[in-house]
C-alpha positions in Angstrom: 6.1 16.8 24.5 2.5 15.6 24.0 1.3 14.5 20.6 -2.3 13.8 19.6 -2.9 10.9 17.2 -5.7 8.9 15.6 -5.6 5.2 15.0 -7.2 3.9 11.7 -7.3 0.6 9.9 -8.2 -0.6 6.4 -8.7 -4.3 6.1 -6.5 -4.8 9.2 -3.7 -2.7 7.7 -3.4 -0.2 10.6 -1.9 3.2 11.0 -1.1 6.0 13.4 -2.3 9.2 11.9 -0.6 12.4 13.0 -1.0 16.0 12.0 2.3 17.0 10.4 2.4 20.3 12.3 3.1 18.2 15.5 6.1 16.1 14.3 8.7 16.8 11.6 9.2 14.1 9.0 12.7 13.2 10.2 11.4 12.9 13.8 8.6 10.7 12.7 11.0 8.4 10.8 13.1 8.0 13.9 10.1 7.4 16.2 8.3 5.0 13.9 9.9 1.7 15.2 9.0 2.5 18.8 5.5 3.9 18.1 4.6 1.1 15.8 5.9 -1.6 18.2 2.8 -3.7 19.1 4.1 -4.5 22.6 5.7 -1.3 23.8 4.0 1.3 21.6 0.7 2.1 20.0 1.1 -0.7 17.4 0.7 -0.1 13.7 2.0 -1.0 10.2 3.1 2.6 9.8 2.7 6.3 10.5 0.7 8.6 8.2 1.6 12.3 8.4 -1.2 14.4 7.3 -1.1 18.1 6.3 -4.3 20.0 5.5 -2.8 23.4 4.5 -3.1 24.7 1.0 -5.3 23.6 -1.9 -5.0 19.9 -1.3 -4.3 17.7 1.8 -1.0 15.8 1.8 -0.1 12.3 3.0 3.4 11.1 3.8 3.9 7.5 4.7 6.5 6.0 7.1 6.8 2.3 7.5 7.1 0.6 10.9 10.8 0.3 10.4 11.2 4.0 9.7 11.6 3.6 5.9 9.6 5.8 3.5 7.5 4.2 0.8 6.2 6.4 -2.0 2.5 5.4 -1.6 0.1 3.3 0.5 -3.4 2.6 -0.8 -4.9 1.4 2.4 -3.4 4.4 4.2 -4.8 6.8 1.7 -8.3 5.5 2.3 -7.7 6.0 6.1 -6.4 9.6 5.5 -9.5 10.5 3.4 -11.8 9.2 6.2 -9.8 11.1 8.7 -10.1 14.4 6.7 -13.9 13.9 6.4 -14.3 13.1 10.1 -12.4 16.3 10.9 -14.9 18.3 8.8 -12.2 19.4 6.3 -13.9 17.9 3.3 -17.4 16.7 2.4 -16.3 13.4 0.9 -14.5 14.1 -2.4 -10.9 15.5 -2.4 -7.5 15.1 -4.0 -4.7 14.0 -1.7 -1.1 14.8 -2.6 1.4 11.9 -2.0 5.0 11.1 -2.9 3.6 9.2 -5.9 1.5 12.1 -7.1 -2.0 13.4 -6.5 -4.8 10.9 -6.0 -8.5 11.8 -6.2 -10.4 10.1 -3.4 -14.1 9.9 -2.4 -15.6 8.7 0.9 -18.8 6.9 -0.2 -22.1 6.9 1.6 -21.8 3.1 2.3 -18.7 3.8 4.4 -16.2 2.6 1.8 -13.6 4.8 0.2 -12.9 4.9 -3.6 -9.4 6.0 -4.7 -8.3 6.9 -8.2 -4.8 5.3 -8.2 -2.1 6.1 -10.7 -1.9 3.9 -13.8 0.1 0.8 -13.5 3.5 0.8 -15.3 5.5 -2.2 -16.3 8.6 -0.2 -17.5 11.7 -1.5 -15.7 13.0 2.0 -15.0 9.9 3.1 -13.2 10.0 0.3 -10.5 13.0 0.2 -10.7 14.1 -3.4 -11.7 17.3 -4.3 -13.5 15.9 -5.9 -16.7 16.2 -5.3 -20.4 12.5 -5.4 -21.0 9.3 -5.5 -18.9 8.9 -8.6 -16.7 5.6 -10.1 -17.6 5.3 -13.7 -16.3 9.1 -13.7 -16.8 11.3 -16.5 -15.5 13.0 -15.2 -12.4 15.4 -17.4 -10.4 15.3 -16.8 -6.6 15.7 -19.0 -3.6 16.6 -22.0 -5.7 13.3 -21.8 -7.7 12.3 -20.3 -11.0 9.2 -18.1 -10.6 7.1 -16.4 -13.2 7.3 -12.8 -12.1 5.3 -9.8 -13.3 6.9 -6.5 -12.1 4.5 -3.6 -11.7 5.0 0.0 -10.5 2.0 1.6 -8.7 4.2 4.6 -7.7 6.0 1.9 -5.6 7.5 -1.4 -6.8 5.7 -4.7 -6.8 6.5 -8.2 -8.0 3.4 -10.3 -8.6 3.6 -14.1 -8.8 0.7 -16.3 -9.8 2.5 -19.6 -9.3 1.0 -22.1 -6.9 3.7 -22.3 -4.2 1.9 -23.2 -1.0 4.0 -22.6 2.1 7.1 -22.0 0.0 6.0 -18.4 -0.4 7.0 -17.7 3.2 10.6 -18.2 2.3 10.5 -17.1 -1.3 8.9 -13.8 -0.5 11.8 -12.5 1.6 14.3 -13.8 -0.9 12.6 -12.0 -3.7 12.0 -8.8 -1.7 15.8 -8.6 -1.0 16.9 -9.5 -4.5 19.6 -7.1 -5.8 17.8 -6.8 -9.2 15.3 -4.6 -7.3 17.8 -1.9 -6.1 15.1 -0.2 -4.0 13.6 -3.4 -2.7 10.1 -4.6 -3.8 6.7 -5.5 -2.4 6.0 -9.2 -3.2 2.5 -10.4 -3.9 1.5 -14.0 -4.2 -1.9 -14.2 -6.1 -4.1 -17.2 -6.7 -7.1 -17.1 -9.0 -10.2 -18.2 -7.1 -12.9 -17.5 -9.8 -13.8 -15.2 -12.6 -12.5 -11.8 -11.8 -11.4 -13.0 -8.3 -8.1 -13.6 -6.7 -6.6 -14.3 -3.2 -3.5 -12.3 -2.4 -0.8 -12.4 0.2 1.7 -9.5 0.3 5.1 -9.1 1.8 5.4 -5.4 2.2 8.7 -3.5 2.2 9.5 -2.2 5.7 6.5 -3.9 7.2 6.5 -7.7 6.5 3.6 -9.9 5.8 0.6 -7.6 6.1 -3.2 -8.0 6.5 -3.8 -5.9 3.4 -1.9 -3.8 0.8 -3.9 -1.5 -1.4 -1.1 -0.8 -4.0 -0.4 -4.6 -3.9 -4.0 -5.4 -4.8 -3.9 -2.9 -7.7 -0.6 -4.3 -8.9 -2.0 -7.9 -8.7 -5.1 -6.8 -10.6 -3.1 -5.0 -13.3 -0.8 -8.0 -13.6 -3.9 -10.3 -14.0 -5.3 -8.2 -16.8 -1.9 -7.9 -18.6 -1.4 -11.7 -18.4 -5.0 -12.3 -19.6 -6.1 -13.9 -16.3 -8.8 -11.2 -15.8 -10.7 -8.7 -18.0 -10.2 -5.0 -18.0 -13.2 -2.7 -17.4 -14.8 -5.0 -14.9 -14.2 -5.0 -11.1 -11.7 -7.6 -9.9 -12.2 -8.9 -6.3 -8.9 -9.1 -4.5 -9.2 -10.9 -1.2 -6.4 -10.4 1.3 -6.1 -11.8 4.8 -7.8 -8.7 6.1 -10.7 -8.6 3.6 -11.7 -7.6 0.1 -10.8 -4.8 -2.2 -12.5 -4.1 -5.5 -10.1 -3.1 -8.3 -11.1 -1.9 -11.8 -8.4 -1.8 -14.5 -9.0 0.3 -17.6 -7.0 0.5 -20.8 -3.2 1.0 -20.5 -2.4 4.5 -19.2 -5.8 4.9 -17.4 -6.0 5.4 -13.7 -7.0 2.4 -11.6 -10.0 2.5 -9.3 -9.6 0.9 -5.9 -12.6 0.7 -3.5 -12.6 -0.7 0.0 -13.2 0.1 3.7 -11.5 2.3 6.2 -12.3 2.5 9.9 -11.5 4.9 12.7 -10.4 2.9 15.8 -9.6 5.4 18.6 -7.9 8.7 19.5 -5.0 9.0 21.8 -2.2 11.2 23.3 1.5 10.3 23.3 4.1 11.8 25.7 7.3 11.7 23.7 10.9 12.7 24.4 11.7 13.5 20.8 15.4 13.4 21.5 15.2 9.8 22.7 12.1 8.2 21.3 
């Protein structure tokens, strides 16, 4: 069976984009590890299944290991660009995701602006096993006590502003696998680099250390505002290994605006034996 695909990237966070009429969700989950393999497959951080039937397009995300996150901010920007390139929208649209609908606009400067869901610090929405929201809360992991802020962006994030240096490479996996996060958690290590500016490294569930994470950048910005490290209502520059995202956090309960690049890389065809990968 031959499947057409498109390759996109947003700040180095790269994806295989496939029309969902070609591959069922369960098949894509099974195929993801082989397709995303960077030596024997196409190579990607994940697969984005895109459906364009009905009133709104739909995006479903599959990580490189075959797991299903609820949302991917960088992937959503890539999907919006893909839909515009296909002539199915002029620039503004609402994309349905497993974390709800997200208004998106492909801007004339080539960047994509996404209206993300409001951040939530409620333990039950991440979920995290805690009696109250974790806001710079002491959290023992890997023999260290970290100050953790737990944020839901439709998917779970743990943000740490502690200065940890290379210790983050071991503490990240330990925190990501901590049983107090029963569905796992994306782990973001943020360092303030100036007024309204942070550097961020993210260990992403099902992917590993990634070049960029859109929901992680939003979670870090929301955590920075909540802990008084940044101001709401003004863009916050989040610089990840792959580049910069601009995040604007409004009052509690208001949607978060994420703006950043997306790029089409190439088109391809895959010959797949769907029964064997």
